[in-house]
Every structure is written in C-alpha cells, then in structure tokens.
N, C-alpha and C positions, 0 to 999 in steps of 0.2 A: 504494500500500500504506500502510495506517495505521501511523504510527510509534509506537514504545513511549513511554509517559509517562516523564518524567525521573526521577521517584521510583522507578519500576520498574527502569529502566535502572541507576540508581546503587546503590540499596539492596538489590536482589534479584539483580543480575548482577555488577556491578563490585565490589561489596563482598566477593564471594567469591574474587576474583582477587588474585594477588600484585601489589605496587606497580609493578614493572617492566612487567607486562602492561597494567595500568590506564593507565600513562603513554603506551603506544603508541596508545591510543584517542583521544588528543588530536588526532592528525593525520587522523582519519577525516572530520571535518567541523567547521565553525565551531561548530555546536550542541554537539557532543561536547566540543570544547575549552573552551567557556564553561561547560558543565555541570560539568566535572571541576575546572577550575582556579579558578573563582570561588566555589565552595561550600566555605568553610573548615570548615564543620561536617562535611561528607562526608569531607574529608581526614582530620580528627581521628578520626572514627568508624572509618574504614577502618584507620587505624594501630593502634587499640586493639581492633579487632574480633577475635572468636575465629576468624573465617574466614581471617585472615592466616596464611599457611603458615609453620610453624616451620622447615620444611626449607629455606626461602628466606632464612633469616637469615644475616647476614655478621658476621664478627668482625674488628674493626679492629686492626691490628698496628702498634705504635708503633716503626717502623723508619725508616731514612733511605734512600730516601723511604718514607712510610707506604704500607702495603699492606692489602688485605682478604683474608680467608680464608672460604670457604664452609663453614658449620658441618656440612653433610652430607657433602660430597665432600672437604673439607679442601684444596681447590685454592686456591692463592694467585694474586693478580693485582695489578698496579699500578692505582692509582686515577687516573681521567682528570680531573685537576683543571681548574678554569677556565683558559683559555688564557694569561692573564697572571700565573699563579701558578707560580713555579719550584718544582718538586717537592722539590728538595733543601733549600729554605728553609721548608717547610710543617710546621707542628705542628698536630695535631688536639687542640683544647681542649674539645670537648664534642660529644655526639650525642644526638638525641632523635627517635624515629620515623623514622629514616633521614636527618634533617636533620643537617648537620655545621657546626661552628664551626672555621674554619681561622685560624691565626695565621701571617702571612707576614712573614718577616724581622723579627719582633718589633715591627713598625710598623703593620701593616694587618690588620684583622679581616675575614673573609669568612664570611657566612652562606650556605651552599650546599646546594641540593637536588640530589643526584646523579641522582635519578630523572628530573627535568625539565631538569637542567643549568642551572637558574636560580640566580643568586647576587647578593648585595648586599654592597657594600664599605663599611667604616667605618674611620676612623683610630682607632688605639689611644689612649685617653685618657691624658693626661699624669699620671703618678703623683705623689701629694702628697709622696712622699719624694724627688722629684727624679730618679727613675730608678734609685735604689739599692736597690729592693726588688722582689720579684716581685708578680704579680697573680693573683687568684683568679677562675676562670671557672665559669660554669654555664649550660647551655642546656636549656630546658624548654618545656612547652606550657601556656599559660594558657587554661583552658576557658571562662572568663567572657568573654573577648574573641576566642576562637578564633584565637589568635596565638601564634607561636613567639617566645620572648624570650631574650635573652642577658644575663646579669649579669656585670659586671666590677667587682671590688673590689680595692683596693690591699691588699697583705698588711699585717697589723698591725705597728706600730712599738713598740719596747721603750723604756719610760720608766725611766731609771735611778733617778730620785727615788722613784717609787712601786713600782718593780720589777714593773710590770705591762705586759702587751701591750695597746695601745689600738687598737681598730678605727678606720679613718678616718671622717670625718664624713659622707661621701657615697659613693654607688655609682651606676654607670651601668647603664641598662637599654636594650638595643637591640631594636627591634621589627622582625620580618620583614614583617608585614602592612602596616605604615604607613611603614616605612623611616625611622624617626626614633630619636633618642636622648633618653631622659628621665633626669634627675638626681634621685635620691631621697636622703633622709636616713637615716642608720643610728642606731638607738637608742643613747644615751650609755651605758646600762648593759650594753651588749653587749661582753664581753671574751672573745676567743676567738682562739687561734692555730691556723690550719689546717695539718694535716700533708700534705694532698693539695690541689693547686691546681685540680683538675678535679672538678666535682660529679657525683654520681650522681642520675639523675632517676627518681622513682617517685611514684605517687599525687598528681600535680600538685605535688610538692615537689622541691626540690633539696637534696642532702645532702653535707656535708663532715664528715669526722672530723678531730679535732684535740685541742688541749689547753687546759684552763682555766688562767688565770694563777695561781689560788690552789692549784692541784693540784700539789703537790710530788712526787707519785709519777708513774708513767708511765701512769696511767689516761687514757683518751681519750673525751671525749663526742662526740656527733654534733650538728652544727648543721644545722637545716632551714630552708628558705625557701619559703613558700607562693606559687606563681606568681600566684594570683588576688588575694589580699589584700595581698601584699607584706610579710608579717610574718615575723620571725625567731623561732625557738624552738629548744629543746633536746630531743633524744630520749634516753631511757634506753638504756644499753648493757648487754651481758652482764656479770655480776659474779661469775664463778667465782674462787675463792681463788688459783688458779694463773695467772691472767691477768697478763701483763706489759705488753703494749701492743697497740694495733690497728695492723695493717700495711697494710690496704687495705679497700675497700668495693666492692660490686657489687650487681646485681640478678640473682637466680637463682629461676626458677620464679615470677616475678612478685612476689617478696618481697625486702626489704632484707636484705643479708648483710654480715657483717664477717669479714675474715680476721684472726685474732688470734694473737699470739706468746705462748707460755706461759713461765713461769719456768724450765722444763726445756728450753726452746728447741725445742719442737715447735709445729706449726701446727694451728689449729682453725678451721673455718668455722662461724659461728653465723648462724642465720636467725631473723628476727623474723616469727613466724607470723601474728600479728595486729598490724597496723600501729599504732604508737604505744603499745603495751602492753609495758612492760618485762618483765613476768613471762612473756611469750610467746617469749622468746629460747630457741632449742633448738640444741644442737650437732649438726651434720650430718656433718662429716667431721673426721678427725684424722690428721695426718701426723707420724710420729716424727722426732726430731732426727737430723741426719746431720753 
C-alpha cells in the first residue's frame, strides 16, 4: 500500500489533533517518530494552529506540589515530573506551548516537554548579587531559529548614591534545541524593577510588568523582550485616572491583559486589543472592592 506523503500526514492530519494524541504517533514507526520530533517548524505551527483544541487546554496551579486543572472539566491532577525531580521542591517558572520551565530546589533548571516526557537540565547561574536577590525568568519561542528559549536575569540592585535600580550587565539564554547557554549583554540605559519574576509570552515577546526608577507614583510599565532579535523595549499601559497599580498580567483570548488595582480598591482587567498600540487598551471586567 502506498504510504501518505509526510507533508500530508503532518499538515493535513496531525495538525488537527491535540498534542497528546500527536505524541502517541511517535511510537507507530521510526518514520513517524522522525517526522514528528525532528521538524521544529511543524511543532511550532501545531502549537499556534487554530486546529489546536481549546477544550484540551490545562491551567497550571501554583501549589505544593504544583498541579494542573483541565479548563473544560475542571478536574485536577498531579503533574508527572521527571523522575529525578522531587515534586515538593519544584517551582514552575514559565510555560510556552505546553513546554515548562521547572526550578528544582533553587539550584537546577529543567526545560521539560510533558507531552514527550523529554527534558534538559541546567545549573542555575550564579547571581551577581551573591545570592541575595531573586531572579527573573521567561520562557518563549523564537520563530527565527524554531527554538524554545529560557531567559534568566538577576533582579535589579538598588544604588543608594543614584537612588536608582540598575539592571545587571548580563543575562543568560538557555536553548532547548541546541542544549546550550548563551550570555548576552543588557543595554546600560535599561532601568526597570520587575514586580513579577515570571514572564508572560505573546507574539514572540516576553512581558514583565514593573516599575520605572524615576516613577515616584505607583504606575507600572511593561517591559518586553523580542525572542528573535533579543531586544528590550517598553509597552504603553492603560492610563485611567483611577488606576493605582498593576497587580498581574496574563494572556486572554490571544491578547495581552493586565489586572489593575484602582484607587477605590476595586479590580479591573484591561486588554490590549491591538498589540503595541497604547490607545487600544479596553477595560473588560470590573470587580468591586470587598
């Protein structure tokens, strides 16, 4: 019997199936295994495809140990971590297309694909502050190299003379595809204090919300990092008069969202309807004070 062409198999059949079902096809034959696992472009396209079932999405719960919850059935279950990872010492530091970044006992980083159970270990880089500061994490996908990358940056240090927060000189980039670590420089003019150590991934960018050093109010900008070019930039934020500060960030309906606290201590969810355009922020939900 004549076999199906690889492109027909992958892009017309497997592309329409959930990731867990696609992963099962790896054991059918060596050809299927090679076709699925070696084509990083197919993997990325499948993750961003409109055929990926929304009903199959999982919500990660930051508990001890971490758990997952099915968004459709609300059923919770324990995650089956790599065998040498103690679930009680695991922290989830990032996620992208189902790929997870795990921090084990504050000393080891694991990039883990739960669908295939593949993982790669890296030692946590030594912080420039001598271990007296936290670190910022971000896991995202680089479309230019078809690679998942993890950023690790030391939290900024406060300079009493200038009364400014200074970003460190370097940051580390971990590659899933090549299993190596690259050290890059941070622009000297970048002064930013993150309020959330875990990034939100959208449109090939990582996003952290935080505070500018010259901002004496409680307003909070958003710092973005482009996975392909490796450049940092700032995104505009909502500017209602009653905004007190940003409490969190997320992706909702494929758009960047910010959870904001108002001066009357109510909460609002704002959505950026057109990415990068400050005037496109729209309030979606409002919860009264309690």
